[in-house]
N, CA, C and O atoms as a Tinker XYZ file with bonds, in Angstrom:
   276  protein
     1  N     71.113000   61.025000  172.961000    73     2
     2  CA    71.793000   62.247000  172.610000    64     1     3
     3  C     73.162000   62.306000  173.308000    63     2     4     5
     4  O     74.148000   62.721000  172.700000    81     3
     5  N     73.221000   61.899000  174.563000    73     3     6
     6  CA    74.485000   61.920000  175.295000    64     5     7
     7  C     75.492000   60.951000  174.664000    63     6     8     9
     8  O     76.682000   61.249000  174.569000    81     7
     9  N     74.994000   59.789000  174.235000    73     7    10
    10  CA    75.888000   58.828000  173.577000    64     9    11
    11  C     76.448000   59.411000  172.279000    63    10    12    13
    12  O     77.619000   59.215000  171.956000    81    11
    13  N     75.621000   60.109000  171.561000    73    11    14
    14  CA    76.077000   60.740000  170.325000    64    13    15
    15  C     77.142000   61.792000  170.618000    63    14    16    17
    16  O     78.140000   61.882000  169.902000    81    15
    17  N     76.938000   62.577000  171.653000    73    15    18
    18  CA    77.917000   63.599000  172.033000    64    17    19
    19  C     79.240000   62.971000  172.447000    63    18    20    21
    20  O     80.304000   63.488000  172.108000    81    19
    21  N     79.184000   61.872000  173.169000    73    19    22
    22  CA    80.407000   61.178000  173.578000    64    21    23
    23  C     81.153000   60.640000  172.353000    63    22    24    25
    24  O     82.379000   60.727000  172.273000    81    23
    25  N     80.407000   60.092000  171.412000    73    23    26
    26  CA    81.015000   59.561000  170.195000    64    25    27
    27  C     81.701000   60.671000  169.411000    63    26    28    29
    28  O     82.815000   60.495000  168.919000    81    27
    29  N     81.038000   61.806000  169.299000    73    27    30
    30  CA    81.618000   62.946000  168.582000    64    29    31
    31  C     82.878000   63.428000  169.294000    63    30    32    33
    32  O     83.877000   63.724000  168.638000    81    31
    33  N     82.851000   63.510000  170.605000    73    31    34
    34  CA    84.021000   63.964000  171.370000    64    33    35
    35  C     85.208000   63.027000  171.167000    63    34    36    37
    36  O     86.334000   63.485000  170.969000    81    35
    37  N     84.963000   61.731000  171.215000    73    35    38
    38  CA    86.045000   60.761000  171.019000    64    37    39
    39  C     86.602000   60.851000  169.602000    63    38    40    41
    40  O     87.815000   60.816000  169.396000    81    39
    41  N     85.709000   60.966000  168.639000    73    39    42
    42  CA    86.137000   61.058000  167.249000    64    41    43
    43  C     86.930000   62.327000  167.013000    63    42    44    45
    44  O     87.934000   62.312000  166.302000    81    43
    45  N     86.492000   63.416000  167.599000    73    43    46
    46  CA    87.197000   64.684000  167.431000    64    45    47
    47  C     88.589000   64.626000  168.057000    63    46    48    49
    48  O     89.535000   65.196000  167.513000    81    47
    49  N     88.721000   63.950000  169.182000    73    47    50
    50  CA    90.032000   63.813000  169.819000    64    49    51
    51  C     90.988000   63.022000  168.930000    63    50    52    53
    52  O     92.154000   63.392000  168.794000    81    51
    53  N     90.510000   61.945000  168.329000    73    51    54
    54  CA    91.335000   61.143000  167.424000    64    53    55
    55  C     91.718000   61.973000  166.202000    63    54    56    57
    56  O     92.870000   61.944000  165.769000    81    55
    57  N     90.771000   62.701000  165.650000    73    55    58
    58  CA    91.010000   63.553000  164.479000    64    57    59
    59  C     92.052000   64.612000  164.791000    63    58    60    61
    60  O     92.967000   64.834000  163.998000    81    59
    61  N     91.926000   65.262000  165.928000    73    59    62
    62  CA    92.862000   66.311000  166.322000    64    61    63
    63  C     94.270000   65.746000  166.505000    63    62    64    65
    64  O     95.245000   66.351000  166.058000    81    63
    65  N     94.378000   64.613000  167.147000    73    63    66
    66  CA    95.675000   63.971000  167.351000    64    65    67
    67  C     96.296000   63.571000  166.012000    63    66    68    69
    68  O     97.504000   63.705000  165.817000    81    67
    69  N     95.482000   63.090000  165.114000    73    67    70
    70  CA    95.981000   62.713000  163.785000    64    69    71
    71  C     96.521000   63.918000  163.035000    63    70    72    73
    72  O     97.543000   63.814000  162.357000    81    71
    73  N     95.861000   65.046000  163.143000    73    71    74
    74  CA    96.330000   66.261000  162.480000    64    73    75
    75  C     97.660000   66.723000  163.062000    63    74    76    77
    76  O     98.544000   67.156000  162.323000    81    75
    77  N     97.808000   66.634000  164.372000    73    75    78
    78  CA    99.059000   67.025000  165.019000    64    77    79
    79  C    100.198000   66.137000  164.522000    63    78    80    81
    80  O    101.282000   66.633000  164.214000    81    79
    81  N     99.960000   64.841000  164.443000    73    79    82
    82  CA   100.977000   63.908000  163.957000    64    81    83
    83  C    101.319000   64.181000  162.495000    63    82    84    85
    84  O    102.486000   64.113000  162.112000    81    83
    85  N    100.320000   64.486000  161.682000    73    83    86
    86  CA   100.567000   64.816000  160.278000    64    85    87
    87  C    101.427000   66.065000  160.165000    63    86    88    89
    88  O    102.363000   66.109000  159.366000    81    87
    89  N    101.113000   67.075000  160.959000    73    87    90
    90  CA   101.879000   68.318000  160.923000    64    89    91
    91  C    103.331000   68.087000  161.328000    63    90    92    93
    92  O    104.242000   68.663000  160.734000    81    91
    93  N    103.548000   67.248000  162.332000    73    91    94
    94  CA   104.912000   66.914000  162.733000    64    93    95
    95  C    105.654000   66.235000  161.591000    63    94    96    97
    96  O    106.816000   66.546000  161.329000    81    95
    97  N    104.991000   65.317000  160.917000    73    95    98
    98  CA   105.594000   64.588000  159.798000    64    97    99
    99  C    106.058000   65.549000  158.709000    63    98   100   101
   100  O    107.149000   65.380000  158.164000    81    99
   101  N    105.256000   66.541000  158.389000    73    99   102
   102  CA   105.602000   67.486000  157.334000    64   101   103
   103  C    106.574000   68.561000  157.801000    63   102   104   105
   104  O    107.497000   68.910000  157.066000    81   103
   105  N    106.392000   69.085000  158.989000    73   103   106
   106  CA   107.077000   70.305000  159.409000    64   105   107
   107  C    108.338000   70.112000  160.226000    63   106   108   109
   108  O    109.096000   71.068000  160.390000    81   107
   109  N    108.594000   68.949000  160.734000    73   107   110
   110  CA   109.737000   68.754000  161.617000    64   109   111
   111  C    111.039000   69.121000  160.895000    63   110   112   113
   112  O    111.295000   68.652000  159.787000    81   111
   113  N    111.859000   69.965000  161.535000    73   111   114
   114  CA   113.125000   70.359000  160.903000    64   113   115
   115  C    114.015000   69.143000  160.637000    63   114   116   117
   116  O    114.028000   68.190000  161.415000    81   115
   117  N    114.732000   69.189000  159.565000    73   115   118
   118  CA   115.716000   68.200000  159.114000    64   117   119
   119  C    115.069000   66.877000  158.682000    63   118   120   121
   120  O    115.299000   66.443000  157.554000    81   119
   121  N    114.289000   66.236000  159.513000    73   119   122
   122  CA   113.745000   64.925000  159.171000    64   121   123
   123  C    112.326000   64.992000  158.622000    63   122   124   125
   124  O    111.787000   63.962000  158.217000    81   123
   125  N    111.718000   66.138000  158.595000    73   123   126
   126  CA   110.357000   66.271000  158.089000    64   125   127
   127  C    110.294000   66.155000  156.575000    63   126   128   129
   128  O    111.309000   66.293000  155.891000    81   127
   129  N    109.131000   65.908000  156.068000    73   127   130
   130  CA   108.917000   65.686000  154.645000    64   129   131
   131  C    109.336000   66.900000  153.814000    63   130   132   133
   132  O    109.966000   66.744000  152.767000    81   131
   133  N    108.995000   68.095000  154.268000    73   131   134
   134  CA   109.307000   69.308000  153.503000    64   133   135
   135  C    110.815000   69.504000  153.398000    63   134   136   137
   136  O    111.325000   69.734000  152.301000    81   135
   137  N    111.531000   69.419000  154.496000    73   135   138
   138  CA   112.986000   69.591000  154.468000    64   137   139
   139  C    113.666000   68.485000  153.665000    63   138   140   141
   140  O    114.621000   68.744000  152.932000    81   139
   141  N    113.180000   67.263000  153.800000    73   139   142
   142  CA   113.752000   66.151000  153.052000    64   141   143
   143  C    113.579000   66.371000  151.552000    63   142   144   145
   144  O    114.518000   66.177000  150.781000    81   143
   145  N    112.388000   66.772000  151.144000    73   143   146
   146  CA   112.152000   67.009000  149.728000    64   145   147
   147  C    113.038000   68.135000  149.209000    63   146   148   149
   148  O    113.604000   68.018000  148.122000    81   147
   149  N    113.166000   69.211000  149.955000    73   147   150
   150  CA   114.000000   70.324000  149.515000    64   149   151
   151  C    115.463000   69.887000  149.368000    63   150   152   153
   152  O    116.148000   70.312000  148.437000    81   151
   153  N    115.933000   69.050000  150.275000    73   151   154
   154  CA   117.303000   68.541000  150.185000    64   153   155
   155  C    117.495000   67.676000  148.939000    63   154   156   157
   156  O    118.510000   67.788000  148.252000    81   155
   157  N    116.529000   66.826000  148.654000    73   155   158
   158  CA   116.608000   65.975000  147.464000    64   157   159
   159  C    116.596000   66.837000  146.205000    63   158   160   161
   160  O    117.356000   66.594000  145.267000    81   159
   161  N    115.748000   67.820000  146.198000    73   159   162
   162  CA   115.655000   68.715000  145.039000    64   161   163
   163  C    116.986000   69.435000  144.803000    63   162   164   165
   164  O    117.433000   69.551000  143.662000    81   163
   165  N    117.617000   69.916000  145.867000    73   163   166
   166  CA   118.913000   70.583000  145.749000    64   165   167
   167  C    119.998000   69.606000  145.286000    63   166   168   169
   168  O    120.859000   69.965000  144.484000    81   167
   169  N    119.953000   68.382000  145.791000    73   167   170
   170  CA   120.948000   67.380000  145.410000    64   169   171
   171  C    120.825000   67.028000  143.930000    63   170   172   173
   172  O    121.834000   66.917000  143.234000    81   171
   173  N    119.607000   66.855000  143.448000    73   171   174
   174  CA   119.410000   66.543000  142.029000    64   173   175
   175  C    119.911000   67.694000  141.173000    63   174   176   177
   176  O    120.523000   67.473000  140.128000    81   175
   177  N    119.656000   68.912000  141.607000    73   175   178
   178  CA   120.130000   70.088000  140.871000    64   177   179
   179  C    121.653000   70.125000  140.837000    63   178   180   181
   180  O    122.242000   70.432000  139.800000    81   179
   181  N    122.295000   69.816000  141.959000    73   179   182
   182  CA   123.754000   69.841000  142.039000    64   181   183
   183  C    124.384000   68.720000  141.213000    63   182   184   185
   184  O    125.418000   68.924000  140.577000    81   183
   185  N    123.777000   67.558000  141.220000    73   183   186
   186  CA   124.343000   66.405000  140.518000    64   185   187
   187  C    124.125000   66.495000  139.005000    63   186   188   189
   188  O    125.057000   66.292000  138.226000    81   187
   189  N    122.899000   66.798000  138.599000    73   187   190
   190  CA   122.554000   66.755000  137.182000    64   189   191
   191  C    122.552000   68.121000  136.498000    63   190   192   193
   192  O    122.634000   68.192000  135.271000    81   191
   193  N    122.461000   69.196000  137.262000    73   191   194
   194  CA   122.418000   70.536000  136.685000    64   193   195
   195  C    120.998000   71.072000  136.573000    63   194   196   197
   196  O    120.030000   70.312000  136.522000    81   195
   197  N    120.896000   72.388000  136.536000    73   195   198
   198  CA   119.590000   73.055000  136.540000    64   197   199
   199  C    118.813000   72.848000  135.243000    63   198   200   201
   200  O    117.589000   72.974000  135.238000    81   199
   201  N    119.490000   72.539000  134.158000    73   199   202
   202  CA   118.812000   72.359000  132.871000    64   201   203
   203  C    118.575000   70.893000  132.513000    63   202   204   205
   204  O    118.131000   70.589000  131.405000    81   203
   205  N    118.862000   70.003000  133.424000    73   203   206
   206  CA   118.721000   68.580000  133.132000    64   205   207
   207  C    117.255000   68.148000  133.174000    63   206   208   209
   208  O    116.437000   68.776000  133.847000    81   207
   209  N    116.930000   67.086000  132.458000    73   207   210
   210  CA   115.558000   66.560000  132.508000    64   209   211
   211  C    115.189000   66.068000  133.910000    63   210   212   213
   212  O    114.034000   66.166000  134.325000    81   211
   213  N    116.174000   65.540000  134.633000    73   211   214
   214  CA   115.910000   65.043000  135.989000    64   213   215
   215  C    115.464000   66.190000  136.901000    63   214   216   217
   216  O    114.503000   66.054000  137.659000    81   215
   217  N    116.171000   67.314000  136.819000    73   215   218
   218  CA   115.813000   68.442000  137.675000    64   217   219
   219  C    114.504000   69.079000  137.213000    63   218   220   221
   220  O    113.705000   69.513000  138.043000    81   219
   221  N    114.277000   69.142000  135.916000    73   219   222
   222  CA   113.040000   69.745000  135.419000    64   221   223
   223  C    111.812000   68.992000  135.898000    63   222   224   225
   224  O    110.746000   69.586000  136.064000    81   223
   225  N    111.950000   67.682000  136.122000    73   223   226
   226  CA   110.831000   66.910000  136.667000    64   225   227
   227  C    110.476000   67.375000  138.069000    63   226   228   229
   228  O    109.304000   67.374000  138.446000    81   227
   229  N    111.472000   67.771000  138.840000    73   227   230
   230  CA   111.250000   68.176000  140.231000    64   229   231
   231  C    111.030000   69.666000  140.403000    63   230   232   233
   232  O    110.428000   70.088000  141.391000    81   231
   233  N    111.502000   70.469000  139.469000    73   231   234
   234  CA   111.517000   71.922000  139.633000    64   233   235
   235  C    110.127000   72.503000  139.884000    63   234   236   237
   236  O    109.993000   73.459000  140.649000    81   235
   237  N    109.111000   71.957000  139.269000    73   235   238
   238  CA   107.773000   72.529000  139.420000    64   237   239
   239  C    107.057000   72.063000  140.687000    63   238   240   241
   240  O    106.024000   72.622000  141.055000    81   239
   241  N    107.598000   71.045000  141.357000    73   239   242
   242  CA   106.973000   70.561000  142.589000    64   241   243
   243  C    107.337000   71.467000  143.759000    63   242   244   245
   244  O    108.502000   71.820000  143.944000    81   243
   245  N    106.337000   71.837000  144.539000    73   243   246
   246  CA   106.591000   72.651000  145.727000    64   245   247
   247  C    105.915000   72.006000  146.934000    63   246   248   249
   248  O    104.817000   71.459000  146.834000    81   247
   249  N    106.582000   72.080000  148.048000    73   247   250
   250  CA   106.039000   71.595000  149.306000    64   249   251
   251  C    106.144000   72.719000  150.316000    63   250   252   253
   252  O    107.188000   73.358000  150.442000    81   251
   253  N    105.067000   72.955000  151.028000    73   251   254
   254  CA   105.035000   74.030000  152.015000    64   253   255
   255  C    104.722000   73.465000  153.385000    63   254   256   257
   256  O    104.032000   72.456000  153.530000    81   255
   257  N    105.242000   74.138000  154.365000    73   255   258
   258  CA   104.935000   73.754000  155.743000    64   257   259
   259  C    103.457000   73.989000  156.020000    63   258   260   261
   260  O    102.862000   74.938000  155.509000    81   259
   261  N    102.879000   73.130000  156.822000    73   259   262
   262  CA   101.481000   73.252000  157.187000    64   261   263
   263  C    101.366000   74.249000  158.326000    63   262   264   265
   264  O    102.067000   74.141000  159.332000    81   263
   265  N    100.488000   75.210000  158.165000    73   263   266
   266  CA   100.271000   76.229000  159.188000    64   265   267
   267  C     99.652000   75.585000  160.418000    63   266   268   269
   268  O     98.622000   74.918000  160.318000    81   267
   269  N    100.269000   75.777000  161.571000    73   267   270
   270  CA    99.811000   75.128000  162.805000    64   269   271
   271  C     99.233000   76.122000  163.796000    63   270   272   273
   272  O     99.386000   75.946000  165.005000    81   271
   273  N     98.601000   77.114000  163.329000    73   271   274
   274  CA    98.015000   78.173000  164.176000    64   273   275
   275  C     97.824000   77.772000  165.573000    63   274   276
   276  O     97.343000   78.565000  166.382000    81   275
């Protein structure tokens, strides 16, 4: 039973660390995935126009920051 508890604790620590790293990847200002996507979306809109097929492909996609309570 103690070995099982140790295994769960180690696994939970790895899982928690992985979630923190994922949140950083998505939420980090300027270089994070969400900000990068929003910048690309704005650039496509500026280059091709709001009614272009290129922008319409991206217009429906939304990315939100992950809540890090």
